[in-house]
C-alpha positions, 0 to 999 in steps of 0.5 A: 534495480528495484524501486520502492516508493513510500506512500504517505499522507501527501501521496496516497490519492489515486492519481498520485499513486498512478503517477508513481507506478507509471514513473517506474515504482516496483513496489508501494510501501505503506506504514501504519504510523500515520493515523488509525489502522483502518485509514491505512488499510483504506489507503492500501486498498486504493493502491491495490485498485490502481495496480489492478487498473494499470495491470501493473506488477507492482507490489505492496509492502507493509512492515511485519510489525504493522501486520501484527498491529492489525492482528491485535485489532482483529483486522483482516490482513489477508488483503495484503497478500497478492499472489 
C-alpha cells in the first residue's frame, strides 16, 4: 500500500507535515490551485525540508500540468526532482 497525503491550505505548516509523515504518508501531493505559484513552491520547500529532517523516504508529487504553469512563469521546477 502507498499512502498519498494531499497538502492544502490547512496542513502545510512544518509541524503538520511532520505529523503526516510520521503517521505513515509515503508521498505529499501539492496543487497549484491555491494562490500564487510562488506560495505553493514555498510550501513544497517546507515539505522537502521536513522530509530531509526526518530522513524520510517520502516523495513530493506535483501534477504535470502544474509544472507547466511553473515553466510558463519561468520558475525553476528542478526543486521538484529529488532522486
